[in-house]
VEXDREN-2710 file (C-alpha; in Angstrom, 1 decimal):
% VEXDREN-2710
k/r/px/py/pz
1/UNK/39.8/39.0/-4.6
2/UNK/36.3/39.9/-3.5
3/UNK/33.7/37.2/-3.7
4/UNK/30.4/38.4/-5.2
5/UNK/27.7/38.7/-2.5
6/UNK/25.3/36.4/-4.4
7/UNK/27.9/33.7/-4.8
8/UNK/28.9/34.0/-1.1
9/UNK/25.2/33.8/0.0
10/UNK/24.7/30.7/-2.2
11/UNK/27.8/29.1/-0.9
12/UNK/26.8/29.7/2.7
13/UNK/23.3/28.2/2.1
14/UNK/24.9/25.1/0.4
15/UNK/27.3/24.7/3.3
16/UNK/24.5/25.0/5.9
17/UNK/22.4/22.4/4.1
18/UNK/25.3/20.0/3.9
19/UNK/26.1/20.5/7.6
20/UNK/22.4/20.1/8.6
21/UNK/22.1/16.9/6.5
22/UNK/24.9/15.1/8.2
23/UNK/23.9/12.5/10.8
24/UNK/25.6/14.6/13.5
25/UNK/23.5/17.5/12.5
26/UNK/20.2/15.7/12.0
27/UNK/19.0/16.6/15.5
28/UNK/19.7/20.3/14.8
29/UNK/18.1/20.1/11.4
30/UNK/14.8/18.6/12.6
31/UNK/14.5/20.2/16.0
32/UNK/11.5/22.5/16.1
33/UNK/10.5/21.5/12.5
34/UNK/7.2/20.0/11.1
35/UNK/7.2/17.1/8.7
36/UNK/4.1/16.8/6.5
37/UNK/2.8/13.2/6.0
38/UNK/0.7/13.5/2.8
39/UNK/-1.9/10.7/2.5
40/UNK/-3.5/10.0/-0.9
41/UNK/-6.7/8.9/0.7
42/UNK/-9.7/10.3/2.6
43/UNK/-9.8/10.7/6.4
44/UNK/-10.9/7.5/8.1
45/UNK/-9.9/5.2/5.3
46/UNK/-7.5/2.3/5.9
47/UNK/-4.4/4.2/4.6
48/UNK/-5.3/7.2/6.7
49/UNK/-5.6/5.1/9.8
50/UNK/-2.2/3.6/9.2
51/UNK/-0.6/7.0/8.5
52/UNK/-2.0/8.6/11.6
53/UNK/-0.9/5.8/13.7
54/UNK/2.6/6.1/12.3
55/UNK/2.5/9.9/12.7
56/UNK/2.0/9.6/16.4
57/UNK/5.3/7.8/16.8
58/UNK/7.6/8.6/13.9
59/UNK/8.8/12.0/15.2
60/UNK/10.0/10.4/18.4
61/UNK/12.4/8.3/16.3
62/UNK/13.8/11.1/14.2
63/UNK/16.7/13.0/15.7
64/UNK/15.4/16.4/16.9
65/UNK/11.9/15.0/17.4
66/UNK/10.0/17.0/14.7
67/UNK/6.2/17.2/14.7
68/UNK/4.5/15.0/12.2
69/UNK/1.4/16.4/10.6
70/UNK/-1.0/14.3/8.5
71/UNK/-2.5/16.0/5.5
72/UNK/-5.0/14.3/3.3
73/UNK/-4.7/14.7/-0.5
74/UNK/-7.0/12.2/-2.2
75/UNK/-7.4/12.2/-5.9
76/UNK/-6.4/10.3/-9.1
77/UNK/-6.2/7.0/-7.2
78/UNK/-3.6/8.4/-4.7
79/UNK/-1.4/9.7/-7.6
80/UNK/-2.2/13.3/-6.7
81/UNK/-0.4/12.9/-3.4
82/UNK/2.5/11.1/-5.1
83/UNK/2.8/13.9/-7.6
84/UNK/2.9/16.5/-4.8
85/UNK/5.7/14.7/-3.0
86/UNK/7.8/13.9/-6.1
87/UNK/7.3/17.1/-8.0
88/UNK/5.9/20.0/-5.9
89/UNK/7.1/19.7/-2.3
90/UNK/10.7/20.9/-1.5
91/UNK/13.2/18.1/-1.5
92/UNK/14.3/18.8/2.1
93/UNK/13.2/15.7/4.0
94/UNK/10.2/17.5/5.4
95/UNK/7.5/15.9/3.2
96/UNK/6.6/12.2/3.2
97/UNK/4.1/10.5/0.9
98/UNK/1.7/7.7/1.7
99/UNK/-0.3/6.2/-1.2
100/UNK/-2.1/3.0/-2.1
101/UNK/-0.1/0.2/-3.8
102/UNK/-2.5/0.8/-6.8
103/UNK/-0.9/4.2/-7.3
104/UNK/2.5/2.5/-7.6
105/UNK/1.5/-0.3/-10.0
106/UNK/-1.1/1.8/-11.8
107/UNK/1.3/3.3/-14.4
108/UNK/2.4/-0.2/-15.2
109/UNK/-1.0/-2.0/-15.4
110/UNK/-3.5/0.7/-16.4
111/UNK/-4.4/0.8/-20.1
112/UNK/-4.4/4.6/-19.9
113/UNK/-1.9/5.1/-17.1
114/UNK/-2.0/8.1/-14.8
115/UNK/1.1/10.0/-15.7
116/UNK/1.3/12.7/-13.0
117/UNK/3.2/10.3/-10.6
118/UNK/6.1/8.2/-11.5
119/UNK/6.6/5.6/-8.7
120/UNK/10.0/4.7/-9.9
121/UNK/11.3/8.2/-9.3
122/UNK/10.8/8.4/-5.5
123/UNK/12.8/7.1/-2.6
124/UNK/11.0/4.6/-0.4
125/UNK/11.3/4.8/3.4
126/UNK/9.6/1.4/3.8
127/UNK/6.2/-0.2/4.1
128/UNK/4.3/-0.7/7.4
129/UNK/2.5/-3.8/6.0
130/UNK/3.2/-6.5/3.6
131/UNK/-0.4/-7.6/3.5
132/UNK/-2.4/-10.6/2.6
133/UNK/-5.7/-10.3/0.9
134/UNK/-8.6/-12.7/0.9
135/UNK/-11.5/-14.0/-1.0
136/UNK/-14.5/-14.3/1.2
137/UNK/-18.3/-15.1/1.2
138/UNK/-20.9/-14.9/3.9
139/UNK/-21.5/-18.1/5.8
140/UNK/-24.9/-18.7/4.2
141/UNK/-23.5/-18.6/0.6
142/UNK/-23.5/-21.9/-1.4
143/UNK/-19.8/-21.1/-2.1
144/UNK/-18.0/-22.0/1.1
145/UNK/-14.6/-22.9/-0.3
146/UNK/-12.5/-22.0/-3.3
147/UNK/-13.1/-25.5/-4.6
148/UNK/-16.8/-24.6/-4.6
149/UNK/-16.0/-21.4/-6.5
150/UNK/-14.2/-23.4/-9.2
151/UNK/-17.4/-25.3/-10.0
152/UNK/-20.3/-22.9/-9.6
153/UNK/-21.2/-19.3/-10.2
154/UNK/-20.3/-16.9/-7.4
155/UNK/-21.3/-13.3/-7.5
156/UNK/-18.4/-11.0/-6.3
157/UNK/-18.6/-7.3/-5.6
158/UNK/-16.4/-4.7/-7.2
159/UNK/-15.9/-1.0/-7.1
160/UNK/-14.2/0.2/-10.3
161/UNK/-11.2/-0.5/-12.4
162/UNK/-8.1/0.0/-10.4
163/UNK/-9.7/-0.9/-7.1
164/UNK/-8.3/-4.1/-5.6
165/UNK/-11.6/-5.9/-5.0
166/UNK/-12.6/-5.5/-8.6
167/UNK/-9.2/-6.1/-10.2
168/UNK/-8.6/-9.2/-8.1
169/UNK/-12.0/-10.7/-8.8
170/UNK/-11.3/-10.4/-12.5
171/UNK/-7.7/-11.5/-12.1
172/UNK/-8.7/-14.8/-10.3
173/UNK/-11.6/-15.3/-12.8
174/UNK/-9.0/-15.2/-15.7
175/UNK/-6.1/-17.0/-14.0
176/UNK/-7.9/-19.8/-12.1
177/UNK/-11.0/-20.3/-14.3
178/UNK/-13.4/-19.7/-11.4
179/UNK/-16.7/-18.7/-13.0
180/UNK/-17.1/-15.5/-11.0
181/UNK/-19.8/-13.0/-11.9
182/UNK/-18.6/-9.5/-10.9
183/UNK/-21.0/-6.7/-10.0
184/UNK/-19.2/-3.4/-9.8
185/UNK/-20.1/0.2/-8.8
186/UNK/-19.9/-0.1/-5.0
187/UNK/-18.3/2.8/-3.2
188/UNK/-15.7/0.7/-1.3
189/UNK/-15.1/-2.4/0.8
190/UNK/-17.6/-1.4/3.5
191/UNK/-20.3/-0.8/0.8
192/UNK/-19.4/-4.2/-0.7
193/UNK/-19.7/-5.8/2.8
194/UNK/-23.1/-4.2/3.2
195/UNK/-24.2/-5.7/-0.1
196/UNK/-23.0/-9.1/1.0
197/UNK/-25.1/-8.8/4.2
198/UNK/-28.1/-7.8/2.1
199/UNK/-27.5/-11.0/0.0
200/UNK/-27.2/-8.9/-3.2
201/UNK/-23.9/-10.6/-3.8
202/UNK/-22.0/-13.6/-2.4
203/UNK/-18.7/-12.1/-1.5
204/UNK/-15.5/-10.3/-2.6
205/UNK/-11.9/-11.0/-3.5
206/UNK/-8.9/-8.8/-2.9
207/UNK/-10.1/-7.6/0.5
208/UNK/-7.1/-6.7/2.7
209/UNK/-7.1/-9.2/5.6
210/UNK/-6.1/-6.4/8.0
211/UNK/-9.0/-4.3/6.7
212/UNK/-11.5/-7.2/7.0
213/UNK/-10.5/-7.7/10.7
214/UNK/-10.8/-4.0/11.4
215/UNK/-14.0/-3.3/9.5
216/UNK/-15.9/-6.6/10.3
217/UNK/-14.4/-8.1/13.4
218/UNK/-17.7/-9.8/14.3
219/UNK/-17.6/-11.7/11.0
220/UNK/-14.3/-13.2/11.9
221/UNK/-15.0/-13.7/15.6
222/UNK/-18.4/-15.3/15.1
223/UNK/-17.5/-17.2/12.0
224/UNK/-20.0/-15.5/9.8
225/UNK/-17.7/-15.5/6.9
226/UNK/-16.2/-18.2/4.7
227/UNK/-12.5/-17.5/4.0
228/UNK/-12.1/-19.1/0.5
229/UNK/-8.4/-18.3/-0.1
230/UNK/-5.5/-16.2/1.0
231/UNK/-3.8/-14.0/-1.7
232/UNK/-0.3/-12.9/-1.3
233/UNK/3.3/-13.3/-2.5
234/UNK/4.0/-15.4/0.7
235/UNK/1.7/-17.4/3.0
236/UNK/0.1/-15.5/5.9
237/UNK/0.8/-17.3/9.2
238/UNK/-2.5/-16.4/10.8
239/UNK/-4.5/-17.5/7.7
240/UNK/-2.5/-20.6/7.3
241/UNK/-3.2/-21.5/10.9
242/UNK/-6.9/-21.2/10.1
243/UNK/-6.4/-23.7/7.3
244/UNK/-7.1/-21.1/4.5
245/UNK/-5.4/-22.3/1.2
246/UNK/-3.2/-20.1/-0.9
247/UNK/-4.5/-18.9/-4.2
248/UNK/-1.5/-20.4/-5.8
249/UNK/-3.1/-23.8/-5.4
250/UNK/-5.7/-22.7/-8.0
251/UNK/-3.8/-20.4/-10.4
252/UNK/-3.1/-22.2/-13.6
253/UNK/0.7/-22.7/-14.2
254/UNK/0.6/-20.8/-17.5
255/UNK/-0.9/-17.8/-15.7
256/UNK/1.4/-17.9/-12.7
257/UNK/3.7/-15.0/-13.9
258/UNK/0.6/-12.9/-14.7
259/UNK/-0.8/-13.4/-11.3
260/UNK/2.5/-12.8/-9.6
261/UNK/2.9/-9.4/-11.3
262/UNK/-0.4/-8.1/-10.0
263/UNK/-0.2/-9.7/-6.6
264/UNK/3.4/-8.4/-6.2
265/UNK/2.0/-5.0/-5.1
266/UNK/1.0/-6.6/-1.8
267/UNK/4.6/-6.7/-0.7
268/UNK/4.3/-2.9/-0.1
269/UNK/0.6/-2.5/1.0
270/UNK/1.3/0.6/3.1
271/UNK/4.3/2.4/1.4
272/UNK/5.9/5.6/2.5
273/UNK/8.4/7.6/0.4
274/UNK/10.2/11.0/-0.1
275/UNK/11.3/12.9/-3.2
276/UNK/14.3/11.9/-5.3
277/UNK/16.8/14.6/-4.8
278/UNK/16.5/14.7/-1.1
279/UNK/20.0/14.8/0.4
280/UNK/21.3/11.2/1.0
281/UNK/22.0/11.9/4.7
282/UNK/18.3/12.9/5.3
283/UNK/17.1/9.8/3.3
284/UNK/19.3/7.6/5.6
285/UNK/18.0/9.4/8.7
286/UNK/14.4/9.0/7.7
287/UNK/14.8/5.3/6.7
288/UNK/16.5/4.6/10.0
289/UNK/13.7/6.4/11.9
290/UNK/11.0/4.4/10.0
291/UNK/12.7/1.1/10.8
292/UNK/13.0/2.1/14.4
293/UNK/9.3/3.1/14.6
294/UNK/8.4/-0.4/13.2
295/UNK/10.2/-1.9/16.2
296/UNK/8.9/0.7/18.7
297/UNK/6.8/-1.0/21.4
298/UNK/4.6/2.1/21.9
299/UNK/3.9/2.1/18.2
300/UNK/3.2/-1.6/18.1
301/UNK/0.8/-1.3/21.1
302/UNK/-1.0/1.6/19.3
303/UNK/-1.3/-0.5/16.1
304/UNK/-2.8/-3.3/18.0
305/UNK/-5.3/-1.0/19.6
306/UNK/-6.2/0.3/16.1
307/UNK/-6.6/-3.3/14.8
308/UNK/-4.0/-2.8/12.1
309/UNK/-1.3/-5.4/11.2
310/UNK/2.3/-4.4/11.1
311/UNK/4.6/-6.6/8.9
312/UNK/7.2/-4.1/7.6
313/UNK/9.8/-4.1/5.0
314/UNK/12.7/-1.5/4.9
315/UNK/13.0/1.1/2.2
316/UNK/15.8/-0.4/0.2
317/UNK/13.8/-3.6/-0.1
318/UNK/10.6/-1.8/-1.3
319/UNK/12.8/0.1/-3.8
320/UNK/14.1/-3.2/-5.2
321/UNK/10.6/-4.6/-5.4
322/UNK/9.2/-1.6/-7.4
323/UNK/12.2/-1.7/-9.7
324/UNK/11.7/-5.5/-10.3
325/UNK/8.0/-5.0/-11.1
326/UNK/8.7/-2.3/-13.7
327/UNK/11.3/-4.6/-15.3
328/UNK/8.7/-7.3/-16.1
329/UNK/8.6/-8.6/-19.7
330/UNK/6.2/-6.6/-21.9
331/UNK/4.1/-9.6/-22.8
332/UNK/3.5/-10.4/-19.1
333/UNK/2.5/-6.8/-18.5
334/UNK/0.1/-6.9/-21.4
335/UNK/-1.5/-10.1/-20.2
336/UNK/-1.8/-8.8/-16.6
337/UNK/-3.5/-5.6/-17.9
338/UNK/-6.0/-7.8/-19.8
339/UNK/-6.6/-10.1/-16.8
340/UNK/-7.8/-7.3/-14.5
341/UNK/-10.1/-5.5/-16.9
342/UNK/-13.8/-6.2/-17.3
END
């Protein structure tokens, strides 16, 4: 019996894809190809710096050594890039997304959530950083410790709802009782830091420790800054060695689960993912390549040169963390939404 030409053509394509997607065929599949790394942030921003550092080394760890090309797609708090990867780009293992953790928890915590990107419907390759954040003031501030912050007014800078330095300032105000006054409208952490230098405000909370070291290394080196508290699911060894207390020492017990829900996003500070529907063999290949890159000595040396911290988690673990966050009880989610809003 003759097989219709269209059916034969479709069958050959399916067989070719299946063959190419096997581990043995991964080198042939990726050889000579280009993989787009789509970053939901502007060039020069922290997430862009991480992505470009990763891009210089990831291809070497993928069988076939494809070229990795970074493409910036800011918008909708990084959700535009997430939407592109999950919905528009082909599910062929040739497009990787990089978004802020805010884009992942946004649909859960925003009062009017951005709906163009569903972070539970992508496959995570891993995170390059499970970062700590800090509360900090300039050395001249009357608020030199978090104990001081608990007893006197401290003016903290903010950007806008959904941005970490604003959300975290409100979160800590509501969960610890610290009488923070929050001034918002700054353009980003560098703008907030400039306002601190001008003495317009005292400091900021929710600043990535890795970003603080990269953006203001002299503040850290010359002890121009008071590190009030470290914020993260787990203690940061470097900050702990400096004697910086964990924020959990100050969060009221009845607010612990609320704070944990918001702060949980820090477990995947620099996440990378591909579209659901990508062949399993390609998912496994890219996850293995990501893990190998995180151990790659040339990548680690490059990261040190770029002043970025690398504390990775594998894709399966990030997948589990995101699933757990979205399974949080409704009442805790509602309280967390209220805690981070003005």
